[in-house]
C-alpha positions in Angstrom: -51.6 39.9 26.4 -52.4 39.8 23.0 -52.9 37.3 20.8 -50.5 38.5 18.1 -47.6 39.0 21.0 -48.6 35.1 21.9 -48.0 34.1 18.2 -45.0 36.0 17.3 -43.7 34.8 20.6 -44.3 31.2 19.3 -42.8 32.1 16.0 -39.4 32.9 17.4 -39.7 30.0 20.1 -40.0 27.8 17.0 -37.0 29.5 14.8 -34.8 29.1 18.0 -35.9 25.1 18.4 -35.2 24.6 14.4 -32.1 26.8 14.9 -30.3 24.6 17.7 -31.4 21.4 15.5 -30.2 22.8 12.4 -27.2 23.3 14.1 -26.8 19.9 15.4 -27.9 18.1 12.5 -25.4 15.8 11.2 -27.0 16.3 7.8 -26.7 20.0 8.2 -23.0 19.7 7.6 -20.3 16.9 6.4 -16.8 16.9 8.3 -15.1 15.1 6.1 -13.4 11.7 5.5 -11.6 12.2 9.0 -11.9 15.0 10.3 -14.8 14.6 12.0 -15.5 13.3 15.6 -16.5 10.0 16.3 -17.1 8.9 13.0 -17.4 5.8 11.9 -13.5 4.8 10.4 -11.5 1.8 9.8 -12.3 -1.2 11.4 -15.3 0.7 13.3 -12.7 2.5 15.2 -13.5 6.1 16.2 -11.4 9.3 16.1 -10.9 12.5 18.3 -10.4 14.8 16.4 -11.8 18.2 17.9 -12.0 21.7 16.2 -9.7 23.0 18.9 -7.0 20.9 17.1 -6.9 23.3 14.2 -8.3 26.2 15.8 -7.8 28.4 19.0 -10.4 30.0 20.8 -8.3 32.9 22.4 -4.7 32.1 21.0 -3.2 31.1 24.3 -4.5 29.1 27.6 -3.3 29.1 31.2 -0.6 31.4 30.0 0.5 28.9 27.6 0.6 29.9 23.2 -2.3 27.2 21.2 0.1 28.3 18.3 2.2 24.6 16.6 5.8 25.7 17.7 4.7 28.2 20.8 4.5 31.7 18.7 3.5 34.4 20.9 0.8 35.6 18.4 -2.5 35.3 16.8 -3.3 33.8 13.0 -6.2 34.5 10.4 -9.2 32.4 10.7 -8.5 31.7 14.3 -5.7 29.2 13.0 -3.1 27.4 15.3 -0.5 27.7 12.6 0.7 30.8 10.7 -0.9 29.3 7.4 -3.0 26.8 6.1 0.0 24.0 4.7 1.6 24.7 7.9 -1.6 23.6 9.9 -2.3 20.6 7.5 1.4 19.4 8.1 1.2 19.6 11.4 -0.1 16.2 11.3 0.2 14.9 7.7 4.2 15.4 7.9 5.5 13.0 10.5 2.3 12.9 12.7 3.7 15.5 15.2 0.9 15.4 17.2 1.5 11.8 17.5 -2.6 10.7 16.4 -3.3 7.1 16.0 -7.0 5.6 15.6 -6.7 6.3 12.8 -3.2 7.5 12.1 -3.0 10.4 9.6 -1.5 9.5 5.8 1.7 11.1 5.5 1.5 13.2 2.4 4.7 15.5 2.6 7.7 13.1 2.7 5.7 9.7 3.6 7.7 7.9 5.9 5.1 5.0 7.3 6.0 2.0 5.4 3.4 2.5 2.3 3.6 3.8 -1.1 1.0 6.4 -1.1 -1.8 6.7 -4.1 -1.5 10.2 -4.1 2.2 10.7 -4.1 4.2 12.9 -1.8 4.8 16.1 -2.0 8.8 16.1 -1.5 9.7 12.4 -2.1 13.3 11.7 -0.4 13.7 15.9 -0.7 13.3 15.9 -4.5 11.4 19.4 -5.0 10.6 21.3 -8.1 8.1 24.1 -7.8 8.1 24.9 -11.3 6.8 21.7 -12.4 4.4 20.4 -8.9 1.4 21.3 -7.5 3.2 24.2 -4.9 1.4 24.4 -1.6 2.7 27.1 -0.3 3.5 29.6 -3.3 2.2 32.6 -4.1 0.0 33.9 -7.8 0.7 30.4 -9.3 -1.2 29.8 -12.6 -2.7 26.0 -13.3 -1.2 25.0 -16.6 -4.3 24.6 -19.5 -7.1 26.2 -17.5 -9.8 28.2 -19.6 -10.6 30.9 -18.7 -6.7 31.5 -17.3 -6.8 31.1 -13.5 -4.7 32.6 -11.2 -4.7 31.5 -7.1 -2.8 33.9 -5.1 -1.8 31.3 -2.9 -2.2 27.8 -3.2 -2.8 25.2 -0.8 -4.1 22.4 0.7 -7.5 23.6 0.5 -7.3 24.5 -2.6 -8.3 20.4 -3.8 -10.1 19.7 -0.8 -12.8 20.4 1.8 -11.4 20.8 5.1 -14.1 20.7 6.9 -15.5 17.8 4.6 -18.2 16.7 2.2 -19.0 13.4 0.4 -16.3 13.1 -2.3 -13.7 10.7 -2.1 -10.8 12.3 0.4 -12.8 15.3 0.8 -11.9 16.7 -2.9 -13.8 19.8 -3.7 -16.9 20.1 -5.5 -16.2 22.6 -7.7 -12.3 23.0 -8.6 -10.8 25.9 -10.6 -13.6 26.6 -13.1 -16.4 24.2 -12.8 -19.8 25.7 -12.4 -21.6 22.6 -11.0 -20.8 19.7 -8.7 -18.0 16.6 -9.7 -18.6 14.1 -8.1 -15.7 11.3 -7.5 -15.8 7.9 -6.4 -13.0 5.4 -6.1 -13.4 1.2 -6.0 -11.1 -0.2 -2.6 -9.0 -3.6 -3.1 -12.3 -5.2 -4.7 -14.5 -4.2 -1.3 -16.9 -2.1 -3.5 -17.7 1.3 -4.8 -17.1 4.1 -2.5 -20.3 6.1 -3.4 -21.3 9.0 -2.5 -24.5 9.6 -0.1 -25.1 11.1 3.6 -22.0 10.1 4.9 -18.7 10.8 4.2 -16.9 9.0 0.7 -14.3 7.7 2.0 -15.6 5.6 5.0 -15.2 1.9 5.1 -15.2 -0.9 7.2 -12.6 -3.1 5.7 -11.1 -6.2 6.9 -9.2 -7.7 4.2 -5.4 -8.1 5.6 -2.7 -5.9 3.5 -0.5 -2.9 3.9 -1.1 -0.8 6.9 -4.8 -2.6 8.2 -4.0 -1.8 11.7 -3.2 1.7 11.0 -6.2 2.8 8.5 -3.5 3.6 5.8 -4.7 0.7 3.9 -7.4 2.9 2.0 -4.1 5.1 1.1 -1.5 2.6 -0.7 -1.8 3.0 -4.3 -1.9 -0.9 -5.4 -5.6 -0.8 -2.9 -6.9 1.9 -4.8 -9.2 1.6 -8.4 -11.0 4.8 -9.9 -14.3 4.3 -11.1 -15.9 5.8 -14.3 -18.6 7.8 -14.2 -21.5 7.7 -16.1 -20.7 10.7 -17.9 -17.5 12.5 -18.7 -18.9 15.3 -16.4 -17.8 13.3 -13.1 -14.9 11.3 -12.0 -11.0 12.3 -11.4 -10.7 13.1 -14.8 -13.4 15.7 -15.5 -12.1 17.3 -11.5 -8.9 17.4 -12.5 -10.6 19.3 -16.1 -11.7 21.5 -13.3 -8.7 23.4 -13.2 -6.5 22.0 -16.3 -9.6 22.8 -18.4 -7.7 22.2 -21.7 -6.5 18.8 -20.9 -9.4 17.5 -20.5 -11.4 18.2 -23.6 -13.5 15.5 -25.6 -12.0 13.6 -28.7 -12.1 15.9 -31.9 -11.9 19.6 -30.4 -9.5 22.0 -31.3 -7.6 21.6 -27.3 -7.3 17.6 -27.9 -7.2 16.7 -31.4 -8.6 13.0 -32.5 -12.4 12.0 -32.3 -14.7 10.6 -29.7 -14.0 7.0 -29.6 -10.6 7.0 -31.2 -8.3 8.3 -34.2 -10.4 8.5 -37.6 -7.1 9.1 -39.3 -8.2 12.6 -40.6 -7.2 14.6 -37.0 -4.1 13.7 -35.0 -4.0 14.0 -31.2 -2.6 17.2 -30.2 -3.3 16.5 -26.2 -2.9 12.8 -24.8 -6.9 11.7 -24.3 -8.3 11.4 -20.7 -12.0 11.1 -20.8 -13.6 9.0 -24.2 -11.2 6.5 -25.3 -10.0 3.3 -23.6 -7.3 0.7 -24.4 -9.2 -1.4 -26.6 -9.9 1.6 -29.0 -6.4 2.5 -28.7 -5.5 -0.7 -30.1 -7.8 -0.8 -33.0 -6.2 2.4 -33.9 -3.0 0.9 -33.5 -2.1 3.9 -31.1 -1.5 1.5 -28.5 -0.3 -2.4 -27.4 -3.4 -3.7 -25.7 -1.6 -7.2 -25.1 1.4 -5.7 -23.9 0.1 -3.8 -21.7 -2.4 -6.4 -20.3 0.6 -8.8 -19.9 2.2 -6.7 -16.8 1.5 -7.7 -13.5 -0.9 -5.2 -11.5 1.8 -4.3 -9.4 3.8 -3.2 -12.0 1.2 -1.7 -14.6 -0.1 2.1 -14.7 -3.2 2.7 -13.3 -6.4 3.1 -15.7 -10.1 4.1 -14.9 -11.7 0.5 -15.3 -16.0 0.9 -15.5 -16.2 -2.6 -14.9 -14.1 -3.9 -12.7 -12.5 -6.6 -14.3 -9.2 -7.6 -15.5 -7.4 -6.0 -19.0 -7.3 -9.6 -20.1 -11.2 -10.1 -19.7 -12.7 -10.0 -23.3 -13.3 -6.3 -22.6 -10.3 -3.7 -22.3 -12.5 -1.2 -21.5 -9.8 0.0 -19.4 -9.3 3.8 -19.9 -6.2 6.2 -19.2 -6.8 9.3 -17.2 -4.6 12.0 -15.5 -3.0 9.8 -12.7 -2.3 7.4 -15.0 0.9 9.3 -15.8 1.2 11.9 -12.9 0.7 11.7 -8.8 -2.0 14.5 -7.5 1.1 15.3 -4.6 3.9 14.9 -6.8 6.9 12.3 -6.8 10.3 13.3 -6.9 12.6 11.8 -9.7 16.4 12.3 -9.0 17.7 11.3 -12.3 18.2 15.0 -12.6 19.5 16.9 -9.2 21.6 18.0 -11.9 18.9 20.2 -13.3 16.1 21.0 -11.5 14.1 22.2 -14.6 13.8 18.9 -15.5 12.7 16.8 -12.4 8.9 16.9 -13.4 7.9 15.9 -10.1 4.3 15.2 -10.7 5.2 12.2 -13.6 5.6 8.7 -12.6 8.8 7.2 -13.9 9.2 3.6 -13.7 12.8 1.8 -13.1 14.4 -1.4 -15.1 11.7 -3.6 -12.3 8.7 -2.0 -12.6 9.2 0.2 -9.2 7.9 3.6 -9.6 9.9 6.9 -8.2 8.1 6.9 -4.8 8.5 3.3 -4.3 12.1 2.8 -1.9 13.0 0.6 -4.1 13.4 2.5 -6.9 16.6 2.5 -8.6 17.7 5.7 -10.3 20.2 4.8 -12.3 17.4 2.9 -14.7 14.3 4.9 -13.9 12.7 6.6 -16.9 9.6 8.3 -18.3 9.4 6.2 -21.5 9.2 3.0 -18.9 5.8 4.1 -18.3 4.8 5.0 -22.2 5.7 1.8 -23.4 3.3 -0.3 -21.7 0.8 0.9 -23.7 3.0 2.1 -26.5 5.1 -0.4 -27.0 7.4 0.0 -29.7 
């Protein structure tokens, strides 16, 4: 056997070995916040999610359908459901597979006893496809997209990476028109910032008592999630939303937004609400906001804001910044005020009742719920 043949065989052998190492290496891909077998999760428990819980190799086993619901067919991408949304809802609606350790959050119509940070897609049955993130709908155009985006089929994976990454909640690195990766992190109940690294961003071994600590739902509770402001306006949750809703995340002083960077000069009125370069202090000095009124509200009632220094707004520096989720829910909210006219049911908006309950709280009173209760926290009249 020639020396060259031996060299070639050695080369092929090394390629095979390296290929196997690459495929098996945990650094070659991220399987996500919870979509990962034996990943360290809440209280150092492990999960048991396997590829076969979402995919089926042959469509049947032992003469029985492997499709959820028992359909005698197979679907694209080896999915065990007819659509991506149906597959996601298998676990994330009423936990129909009875999964535990951890319990998957219910993002469709939560009945698990906590107030979800993202809201609910079908909160108490109030739905309006014209005014919310309409998962399962076809040919939808995100308002404010520039250039205009048309999504053929809008599903969970337009926003989330089903196989995971290091972003908060597996949010896609490049949503919509984003041309570079957008990093999103948050702070969990004072436990420290969830930073991006080589492990899924939202893995936290937290032992603080609170809602859902025994079921892993603690980190989903709305009152326990504070979003952090990135060093620049190119990262963070607000620019992430701007990946699709581009015109609504422009800088102050631009045609799409109006106003001015770091405030208002009085010569250029705002045409859209600022979400990237104005904080509550600046709004107060410009006489657009009432910092003292907003800061005086309890943390359970006060609307959410990006908090760069993680200090209470009653401190000497009130640098809290309004952002998309100050007024909206990522997963919708449901406003029962407008059951007679669904076009008025802007179900992604945060409505607050006379007692300070938001419209995804079980205690919310529809008769006193108003959007102005939210607006007047900052823009007190």
